[in-house]
C-alpha positions in Angstrom: -28.3 15.6 -24.3 -26.0 13.1 -25.8 -24.5 10.6 -23.3 -21.1 11.1 -24.9 -21.3 14.8 -23.8 -21.8 13.9 -20.2 -19.3 11.1 -19.9 -16.6 12.4 -22.5 -13.8 15.1 -21.9 -15.3 18.5 -21.0 -14.0 21.9 -20.3 -17.1 23.4 -18.7 -18.5 20.5 -16.6 -21.3 21.4 -14.3 -21.6 20.6 -10.6 -24.4 18.1 -11.3 -22.4 16.4 -13.9 -19.4 16.1 -11.6 -21.8 14.8 -8.8 -23.3 12.2 -11.1 -19.7 11.0 -12.3 -18.7 10.8 -8.6 -21.6 8.7 -7.6 -21.0 6.3 -10.5 -17.2 6.2 -10.1 -17.6 5.5 -6.3 -19.9 2.6 -6.9 -17.6 1.3 -9.7 -14.5 1.7 -7.4 -16.2 -0.2 -4.6 -16.7 -3.0 -7.1 -13.1 -2.9 -8.3 -11.7 -3.0 -4.8 -14.0 -5.8 -3.9 -12.7 -7.8 -7.0 -9.1 -6.9 -6.0 -9.8 -8.1 -2.5 -9.9 -6.1 0.7 -6.2 -6.9 1.4 -5.4 -3.8 -0.6 -6.4 -1.6 2.3 -5.5 -3.8 5.1 -1.8 -4.5 4.8 -0.5 -1.2 3.8 2.6 -2.3 1.9 4.1 -0.5 -1.0 2.6 -2.9 -3.6 -1.0 -2.4 -2.2 -0.6 1.3 -1.7 0.2 1.7 -5.4 -3.1 0.3 -6.4 -4.8 2.9 -4.1 -2.8 5.9 -5.4 -3.2 4.8 -9.1 -6.9 4.1 -8.8 -7.6 7.5 -7.1 -5.5 9.3 -9.7 -6.9 7.6 -12.8 -10.5 7.6 -11.6 -10.4 11.1 -10.4 -9.6 12.3 -14.0 -12.8 10.5 -15.2 -14.9 12.4 -12.5 -13.7 15.9 -13.4 -13.9 15.2 -17.2 -10.0 15.5 -17.7 -10.3 11.9 -19.3 -13.3 10.3 -20.9 -15.2 8.7 -18.1 -15.3 5.1 -19.7 -11.6 5.4 -20.5 -10.9 6.0 -16.9 -13.0 3.2 -15.8 -11.2 0.9 -18.3 -7.7 2.0 -16.9 -9.2 1.4 -13.5 -10.2 -2.1 -14.3 -6.8 -2.8 -15.9 -4.9 -1.6 -12.9 -7.1 -3.7 -10.6 -6.7 -6.7 -12.8 -2.8 -6.3 -12.9 -2.7 -6.0 -9.2 -4.8 -9.1 -8.6 -2.7 -11.0 -11.2 0.5 -10.1 -9.5 -0.9 -10.8 -6.1 -1.9 -14.2 -7.1 1.4 -15.1 -8.8 3.2 -13.8 -5.7 1.1 -16.1 -3.6 2.4 -19.1 -5.5 5.9 -17.9 -6.2 8.1 -16.7 -3.3 10.7 -15.3 -5.7 8.2 -13.1 -7.6 6.7 -12.2 -4.3 10.0 -10.8 -3.1 10.3 -8.8 -6.4 6.8 -7.5 -6.3 6.2 -7.0 -2.5 9.7 -6.9 -1.1 10.9 -8.8 2.0 11.8 -8.2 5.5 15.3 -7.1 6.5 17.1 -8.0 9.8 18.2 -4.8 11.5 19.5 -6.2 14.9 20.6 -9.6 16.1 22.3 -10.8 19.3 23.0 -7.3 20.7 24.3 -5.7 17.4 22.8 -3.6 14.9 23.3 -4.5 11.2 24.4 -1.2 9.7 24.3 -2.5 6.1 20.7 -3.4 6.2 19.9 -0.2 8.2 21.5 1.8 5.3 19.4 -0.2 2.7 16.1 1.0 4.3 17.4 4.4 5.3 16.7 3.9 9.1 18.6 5.1 12.0 19.1 3.7 15.5 17.1 6.6 16.8 14.2 5.6 14.5 14.3 2.0 15.9 14.5 3.2 19.5 11.5 5.6 18.9 9.5 2.7 17.5 10.5 0.5 20.5 9.3 3.1 22.9 6.1 3.5 21.1 5.3 -0.2 20.5 7.0 -2.0 23.3 7.0 1.1 25.9 10.8 0.2 26.6 13.9 2.3 26.5 16.3 -0.4 26.5 17.2 -3.2 24.0 17.6 -5.6 26.9 15.4 -8.7 26.3 15.3 -8.0 22.5 16.6 -10.8 20.4 16.1 -9.4 17.0 14.6 -6.4 15.1 13.2 -6.5 11.6 12.2 -3.9 9.0 9.0 -5.4 7.6 7.8 -5.0 4.0 5.1 -2.7 5.1 7.7 -0.2 6.5 7.0 -1.2 10.1 9.6 -2.4 12.6 9.0 -5.5 14.5 10.8 -6.7 17.7 11.3 -10.2 18.6 11.8 -10.8 22.4 14.5 -13.3 23.4 13.1 -16.4 25.0 15.2 -15.8 28.1 14.5 -12.1 28.2 12.5 -10.2 30.7 8.8 -11.0 30.8 6.2 -8.2 30.8 
């Protein structure tokens, strides 16, 4: 059997062929993720989630034979490389980091919600209160100095220095 037959585009791909492709692709993907840095799966921000979604999508096509195997691997390597490049540039340039990764937004300060910022991230006071109950186990904003919408999509709460201690 010609190697191009196994690793090229196929309409009638067999179960052993898919299994072999999956094993090889899994090993290659682990290597790509290691090269990209494990931060891709730790932070959960949009920038890092894009890597996960794109790699999964592109590499899956190589497993099922919808795209030639080596073409899918090449695309995965390029995606990983672009992600690493932008991560490194963002590390050294705050401005580029803001464009690529986003930035946190102040939602609440000194007893007042900042409606304009809440509208930007499509979040309601009910969403904030729910997150406060889940993370701080509180039902009141008493003792909260500020609230931020982080670039990971999480909500963070900063307690006031003079606020109640728990």
